[in-house]
C-alpha positions in Angstrom: 0.0 -0.1 -0.2 1.3 3.3 -1.0 2.1 6.0 1.6 -0.3 8.3 0.9 -3.1 5.8 0.8 -2.7 5.1 4.2 -3.0 9.3 5.0 -6.5 9.3 3.1 -8.5 8.3 6.2 -6.8 10.5 8.8 -6.8 13.4 6.3 -10.6 13.0 5.8 -11.2 13.1 9.4 -8.7 16.0 9.9 -10.8 17.9 7.7 -14.0 17.1 9.2 -12.6 17.7 12.5 -11.9 21.3 11.2 -15.3 21.8 10.1 -16.5 20.4 13.1 -14.7 22.7 15.6 -15.3 25.3 13.7 -18.9 25.3 14.0 -18.9 23.8 17.9 -16.8 27.3 18.6 -19.0 29.3 16.6 -22.1 27.9 18.5 -20.6 28.2 22.0 -19.3 31.4 21.5 -22.6 32.8 20.5 -24.8 30.8 23.4 -26.4 28.9 21.0 -28.4 25.4 21.8 -25.5 23.1 20.6 -28.1 20.2 19.4 -30.5 22.5 17.9 -27.5 24.6 16.0 -25.0 21.7 15.2 -26.5 20.3 12.0 -27.7 23.7 10.6 -24.1 24.8 10.9 -22.2 22.0 10.0 -24.1 20.5 6.7 -23.3 23.7 4.4 -19.5 23.5 5.2 -18.8 19.7 5.6 -21.0 19.2 2.2 -18.6 21.7 0.5 -15.5 20.2 1.8 -16.6 16.6 0.6 -17.1 18.1 -2.9 -13.7 19.9 -2.5 -12.5 16.4 -2.0 -14.0 14.9 -4.8 -13.1 17.7 -7.3 -9.7 17.9 -6.4 -9.3 14.0 -6.2 -7.7 14.6 -2.8 -7.5 10.8 -2.1 -4.2 10.8 -4.2 -2.1 13.1 -1.9 -4.6 14.6 1.0 -1.9 16.1 2.7 -0.3 18.6 0.0 -0.8 22.1 1.0 -0.5 23.1 -2.8 -3.0 22.7 -4.5 -5.0 20.0 -2.8 -5.3 21.7 0.5 -5.8 25.2 -0.8 -8.5 24.3 -3.4 -10.5 22.2 -0.5 -10.0 25.0 1.7 -11.2 27.6 -0.7 -14.1 25.4 -1.9 -15.0 24.6 1.7 -15.4 28.4 2.7 -16.9 29.6 -0.9 -19.3 26.7 -1.2 -20.0 26.6 2.4 -21.1 30.2 2.6 -23.0 30.0 -0.7 -24.9 27.0 0.9 -25.5 28.7 4.1 -26.8 32.0 2.0 -29.0 30.1 0.2 -30.7 28.0 2.7 -31.6 31.4 4.5 -28.8 31.8 7.1 -27.0 34.6 7.9 -23.8 36.0 6.0 -22.4 38.8 7.9 -19.0 39.8 6.9 -17.5 39.1 10.5 -18.9 35.6 9.9 -17.3 35.4 6.4 -13.9 36.4 7.7 -13.9 34.4 10.8 -14.9 31.4 8.7 -12.3 32.3 6.2 -9.5 32.6 8.9 -10.4 29.8 10.9 -10.6 27.3 8.3 -7.6 28.4 6.5 -5.6 28.0 9.9 -7.0 24.7 10.9 -7.2 22.9 7.1 -3.7 24.4 5.7 -2.5 23.9 9.2 -2.4 20.2 9.5 -1.3 19.6 6.1 1.5 22.4 6.9 2.8 20.2 9.5 2.4 17.0 7.5 4.7 18.8 4.9 7.3 20.0 7.6 7.5 16.0 8.8 7.7 15.2 5.6 10.7 17.3 4.8 12.2 16.8 8.1 12.3 12.7 7.1 14.0 13.7 3.9 13.0 11.4 0.8 12.1 7.8 1.4 
């Protein structure tokens, strides 16, 4: 089995965790009911991230920052915000800014850590 294949499921979980932590943090900071709001907040971004995975064919090397990570992040933010807006949820500019920055930090951050570890290990 190839090295990149081994990283597919952990990468899926990492991206899903980024979206989930984003939603939970936002709900908690606005004193929302976690159970009532979680599905409403998560689904647009989870669906957009999944679409990003499919369109980038991320399973070939899901931990690459460029182009895989950047495109998945971009599609998660843009698609998630679009779906959120279409579904009648709010799109305040501060929400857009926080969404963009938080998901960039987390979704690109874990990939940056993997890239650093790969570089430190050297060629295999």
